[in-house]
C-alpha positions, 0 to 999 in steps of 0.5 A, a space after each residue: 180108334 176115332 169114334 165120335 159122339 155124333 156117330 153114337 147118337 146116330 146109331 142109337 137113333 137108328 136102333 130105336 127107330 129101325 129105319 134110316 129115314 125116321 132116324 135121320 128125322 129124329 137127329 135132324 140130318 139127311 138120310 144120306 148123312 146118317 148112312 155115311 156116319 153109320 158106315 164110318 162107325 162100322 168101318 172103325 169097329 171092323 164089323 157090321 152093326 145093322 142088317 139092312 132089310 127092305 122095310 126094317 133095320 135089325 141090329 146084329 149081335 155085335 150091334 146089340 153089344 155096341 148099343 149097350 156101350 153107346 147108351 152108357 157113353 151118351 148117358 155119361 156125356 149128358 150127365 157131364 153137360 148137365 153138371 156143367 150147366 147146373 154148376 151154379 144151381 138154378 141158372 142157365 136153361 131149364 127145360 121143363 114139361 107139364 101135363 095139360 091139367 097142371 100147366 095152365 094153372 101153375 105156370 104163370 106164378 111159377 114162371 114169375 117166381 123163377 124169373 124173380 130169382 134169375 132174370 137170365 134164366 131161359 125157361 123152355 116149357 113143353 105141355 103134353 101127356 104123361 107118356 110123352 113127357 116121360 119119353 122126352 125126359 128119358 131122351 134128355 130133351 127135358 130136365 124135369 117134368 111135373 106130373 101126377 105121381 107115381 110115374 111108374 118108371 124106373 130110373 127116375 127121382 120123384 119129388 112129391 109137391 102137393 096134394 090136389 083133391 078132386 071136386 064134383 062139378 056140375 050144374 046147380 040142379 045136377 049137384 042138388 040131385 046128388 045131394 038129395 040122393 046121398 047127402 053132402 056128408 056122404 057124397 062118394 065118387 063111387 056112388 054117382 049112380 046113373 049120372 053121365 060122367 064127362 072125362 078127358 080124351 084117352 091119354 090123359 092120366 086124369 081120366 085114368 084117375 077119375 075112372 079109378 076113383 069112380 069105380 067105372 071102366 072105359 066101357 061104362 054106358 055113362 062114360 063120355 071121354 072126348 074133351 081135350 082140356 079141362 076148359 072144354 069139360 067145364 063148359 060142357 058141365 056148365 051147359 048141363 051135359 053131365 058131371 065131371 071131377 075137377 082138380 082143386 088146382 083148376 077149380 077156381 080158374 075154370 069156375 070163373 070162366 064157366 060161372 054156371 059150373 058149380 062144385 061140391 066136395 066129396 066126403 072124407 077121405 076125399 079123392 085126390 092125386 099127388 102132384 110131383 116133380 120127376 127127373 132122371 137119376 143120372 141127372 145131378 142135382 146140385 140144388 137146381 131141382 130142389 129149388 125148382 121143387 120148392 117154387 112149384 110146391 109153394 105155388 101149388 099149395 097156395 092155389 089148392 089152399 085158396 080152393 079149399 077156402 072158397 070151395 067148401 
């Protein structure tokens, strides 16, 4: 029986996309080429794998059983390749994803530290929202991702890196009003009153975290979710359009770029997020992930320590 990994890969893509055209795009081949390989696989196995409908593709009962085997074979093959690629620790090619509220602040120093260990290391970086990064990680297109924990996903190993506390950001006048209303020693995120809270657009986990710690729902009258980056939020806040929660990791860099944005700490316990590194359980760690975590932890802890000194 001559079944190829290519055929199993194409079949898995077809099962996920339920459309020959979309599946062909995913695996970067023409639709006829994918169709030929699926028919060859069916011929080899001696049974039909999919029902070809006008606008949909549905797996047959036999196809569902074969998909389970295909996924196990492809996962094992991927793990074998990773074991060979990482046999010397952190070397070769590293494909890492980061969410947008972390990437611009931690990447410069982290990449410098990675290159100082191995100048030949080929680092491929992807910046995207948590959901998309986890999908890429599960598909094997990323080795690891830096996100806010917990991931909420099964089959992943989570390595906590550092705590990133939230600061209240606004103009001097807006923060002074909050200070008078609550007092700095009693400033709490759930007691921001009628202040306009500016947040990132839907899909960013930082928005979910900010809504949770502030005790506000998406339908709250004083919630504005539309910014695409922390840089945009910083400039809006500096211009007096409202308040926002600013992670320590980004605070000093964004304040330098928007000098009219001022920062104030909440009272203890300060709201925070835990930044972590995640990888697949099936992905072997012979030292590469541990080394990467150490580098990211050192860089992150230095950045937040500086923010805690300068943003009292």
